[in-house]
N, C-alpha and C positions, 0 to 999 in steps of 0.2 A: 181858370183852367190850370190843372197841374201839368207840369212838364217833366220829362225824364231824358237822361242821357241816352243817345242812340248808339250803344255799344262803343266800339273803338273808332267810329267814323267822325267823331269830333263835333257833333251838333246835338241839339235837343229837339224833341218833338212833343206834341201834346200827348198826354197819357191816353186820351181817347182819339182813335183814328176812325174816320168815316169810311165805311165799306160801301162800294158802289155796285153791289151784286143784287140788292133788293130795293132798288129805286121804285118810286111810285109808278104804277102801270095803268094803261088803258086797255081793257080787254073787250074785244068785239067778236062774238062768236068763237071761232077757233083760232083767233089771232090776238096776240098781246104785244104791246110796245110801250116803251118808256113814256110817261107823261112828262114831256120835256119842261114845260113851264113850272110844274111843281118841283121837278128834280133840280132845275137851275136855282129856284128859290132856296131849296134846302142846302145845296152845296155852297151857295154864296153866303147864306146865313151862318153855316159852320165856319167858313173861312173868316168871316167878320166877327166871330165870337170865340176866337182862340184855338180853333182846330187847325193844326198845321200838317196833318198827315192824311192823305187820301189814297185809297187802295182800289184798283180796278184790275181788269184782265182782258186779254184778247177776246175771250168768248162770252163774257157777261152780257146778258140781255141781247142775245143774238148778234153779238159783235158791235153793239151800239153804245155800250157803257163808256168806253174810252172817249168816244166822240162827244157824248153828253157832258162828261167831266171837262173836256177841253173847252167846250162852248161856255160852260159856267164860269171857269176860272180866267177866261180871257179878259184883258183890260186892267191888268195890274195885280190881280189876286194870285196868279200863277207864281210870281216871284217871291211870294210870302210863304209858300207852302212846299211840302215835299210830296212828290207823286211816285207811287210804286205801281207798276203793272207787270204782267206776267205773260210768258209765251210757253204753252205746253210743248213738250218734246214731240208729242204726236202730231202737232201742227207743223213743226219743223220738218218732220219726215213725210208729210203729205205732199209729195211732189206732183200730184194731180191737180193741185190748187192753182198752178200757174205762177207760183212765187219764184221758182228758180229750178235749175236742173239738178242741184245737189241739196243735201240737207242744210249746209251752211249758207248757200245762196238763198234758200227759202227763209232761213232764220233772219238774214239781213233784210230781205224784202219785207218780211212781216214787221220788223222793227221800224223800218222806214214808214210803213203805212200807219203804225201806231203813233209815231211822232206827228204825222200829219193830222190824225184824228184828235190827238191831244193838244194840237196847236202850240207845240213847244219844240225847242231845238235839242232838248236833252231830257233824260229821265233820271230822277234821283236814285231810284232802285229799280233794277230789272231782274225779274225772277225767272228761273226755270220752274214752270208751274206744275204743281201736283206730281212731284217725283214719286214713282212707285218702285218698290224693291225689285220687281220683275224687269223694270226698264233700266236699272242703274248701270249695269255693265254696258248696255248699248249707248247710254248717254256719255259715259266716260270715253268710249272708243270713237264716238261720232265727231269729236272735236268741238262740240257745242260750247264747252266752258272756255276753250281757247278763243273761239269766235267772240264770245262775250268780252274777253279781255281786249280784243281788237276794238270792239265798240267803245270800251272804256278809254282806251288810248286815243281814240278819235274824238273823245268828248261827247259821244252820243249818250252814254250812261255814266253815272257817277259811282255806282257800286253794284256788285254782283251778289245775287241772293237766290234762295230757293224756297218753295213751299212744299210741305210734305203732309200726306195723309197715310197713315199706316202705323205699325207697331214700332216699339223701341228698337228691336233687333234690326229692322230695316233702316231706321233713322241714323243710328250711330255711325255706320260706314260712310254715309253721305256727309255727315257733319265733319268727320275726321279727314276726309279726302282732300279738302281744299280750304283756303283761307277766305271763307265767305264773309261778306260784309254784314249780312243779315240772314236769319232763318225765320220761317213762319210755320207755326204748327197749331193744331187744334188743341184747346184745353178749356175746361170749364169744371164746375163742381161735380158733374157726373163723370167726366172722363179722366179723373186723377190717375186711375190705373189702366186706362185704355188709350188708344191712339199712341202717340209717342211717349206718354206718361209724364209724371213730374220729373223723372230723371233727365229727360231731354231738356227741361228748363234749366236744371242745374248744370248740365254739360255745356249748353250754349253759353251760359254765364261764365263758366270757367275759361272758355275759349275766347271770351271777349266779344262774341258776336252780339249785334243787336238782335233782340228777340221780339217778334210780333206775334200776338195771340189772335187767332181767328176762332169764330164760333163760341164766344164766351157765354152766349145765351142759348147755345145748342140750336141754332137755326130759328131763334125767337121763342122756342118752346118754354124756356125757363122764365119767360115774362108773365106767364099765366099759370101759376101753380094750381094743380087740382086740389080739391077740398082736403084730402089727407095731409098734403104738404102745407097748404095754407094754415091748417090748424097748428102745425109746429111753429110757423112764423108768428101766428097770433098769440101763442102761449109764451113767447120769448119776451122779456122785459124791454128790449130795444126794438123799436118798430121801424122796419124798413121794408120796402117792396121786394118782391122776388127778383126784379131786375137789379136793384142795388146790391142785394146779397150776392148775386151771381157775379157782378162786376167786382165787388170787394174781395171775393175769393181770389180772383186773378190779380187784382191790384196788390195783394199782399206779398207777391213774389218780387224781391228786389231785382231779379234778373230781367224782368219784363220791361221792354222799352215802350211799347204802345199796345193798346187793346182795340182791335177792330170790332165794329158792330155795324151791320147793314141796317139802315133805317129806311122806312117806307113812308113815314109821315113827318111833318114838321114838329108835331107834338112829341113824337118819340125822340127826335133829335134834341129838342130843347130839354127834355127830361134827362137824356144822357149827358149833355153838357153840364147841367146842374149837378148831377152826381159826381162827375169827374172834376168839378170845380170846388168841391168841399175841402176844407183845410186838412181833414184827416184821410183823404183819398190817396193814401201813400203806402209804400211798403211797410209791413208790420201793423196794418190797421186792425187786424183781427186778434182778439185776445183768446185765451184758451176756451172760454165758454162759447165764444162765437164759433170757433172751430168745431166744437162738439155739436153745436146746432147744425152746421153745414154737413157734418158727417151723418147726422140723423136724417137730414133732408135727402142726402144721397141714398142712404139705405132705403128710405121710404119710396123714392122714385123707382129704384131698381127692383123693389118688391112688387111693383104694379105692372108686370109684363103679362102678356097673354099666351104667346107660344113659347114653350120651354126650350127654345133653341140655344145651344151653347156656342154656336159658331165653329164647331169642330171640323166642319167641311167633309165629313165622311160621306155625305149625300152626293158629293161632287165627284167627277163631272156629270152634269145632267146631259143626256143625249140631245136635248133641245136647246141647251145653252142657258137654261134658267139659273140665275145666281141665287139659289135658295136661301143661304144665310143672309144675304143682303136684303132680300125681299122681307124676310121675317124681322130683320133688324129695323127696317123702316116701319113695318107694321107695329112692332112692339113700341117703337118711339111714339107712334100715334096714340096707342093705348095708354102708355105711361104718362104722357104729357096732357092727355085729354083733348088733343086736337090733331087732325091729320094734315092740316094745310102745309106746314113746312115739309113733312115727309112726302107729300105729293110732288113737290117741286124736285126733290132729289130722286124720286122714283122715275121721273121723266127721263133721267139719264139712262136708267136701266132699260126703259122702253126704247129709247133711241139705239141702244146697243143690242137690242133684241135679247136681253137677259131678264126680262120681266116675267111675272107669273102668267101672263096671257099666252106665253109660248108653251105652257105645260100641256102635254097630251095624255096625262094620267097613266103613264106606262107602269108606274109603281116601283121602279128600280130604286129610287131614293128611299122609299119607306122600308125596303128590305135591309138597307145599310144604316139606318138611323139608330144610334145607340140609345136615344131618348124615346124611341118608339112613338114618334109624333105622326099623326095622321096628316102627312105632308100635302097630299093631293087636295083635301078639303080645305086645309089651312091656307094653301096658296090661292084657292078660289076666293076665300074670304078676304085675304089681304089685297088681292088684285081689285076687288070691288071697292075697297076703301081707299086705295092709293091711286087709281087711274084718274085721268081727266085734267091734269095740269096743262094750261095753255101758256106758251111763251113764244 
């Protein structure tokens, strides 16, 4: 296993970090739960084969992921690894949950419960989860960061961090505001100019923050290249799987500390460990020709979209709350990658928030405002039929 320095925090971690958001599941009817026996086997195998970084969160697998990870690492393995978990700001502010009478009391109660689930007295990394630009001012004024500092002073957490989904304009103020121990962003060979972009990687490195990359396989989509993309890989003289090319793209950045991948089978885990254990799985592993190949792969993927939505958001707000650009984004991912399974899981969150296409009443206001002249009503129906049905 290759290891990397974890920013300015003074320790090293495995270049591959095991994500615990896509553990193996047992699905019965409309109910899904973690297959604990298989998950324990995978987590223990990882810890016994060089993986020293495990990532989970408060809400993963209906709030059971932390518990499963704690059970698996108990008995000597916990002391050999680093655990990162996350608390969303929305959970801190949900005072109806019974955690406490104030946001900060809630945050503390949630941390205490997390420690119990993980069967540990401390966390190596504690993240404010999924910071959104729209919430940033509220987060700053809430005292949440100062409360995290109290947790650290009490020895309950070792370092303060955040995870971020969004564009670079929203990322930079968060990064610059505080002396974070670590930042976690989405990056992969598709999202070079999307999400927080390559510039976020450079900025985090300059600041000395440990940098953790999530979604290097774009929710698993990059593991199964459609025929036009596979043809590009097959024509290249160096033969690697789509998974390995995707990982090598992110491994190439010297600023990256560890790369998370959620694994659902022991076979996937073993394959990932093998890739990250190769002698050349290091920064600078890509030559100019490799980079040209990856650029061509990115271009080919992006050419295979179905709905010509640019995400301009002129169609919003929808009177029924449908997040039209996000629906089309998930649908286009399914078309682009040749599988809708990963998109169905993320679509579930739109369904829970009542922002899915099923809420459309065909009023037509969006179509009047769309500069691309998309037949939004029909496209939403098509997308909803493809994306609905995830059970968790």
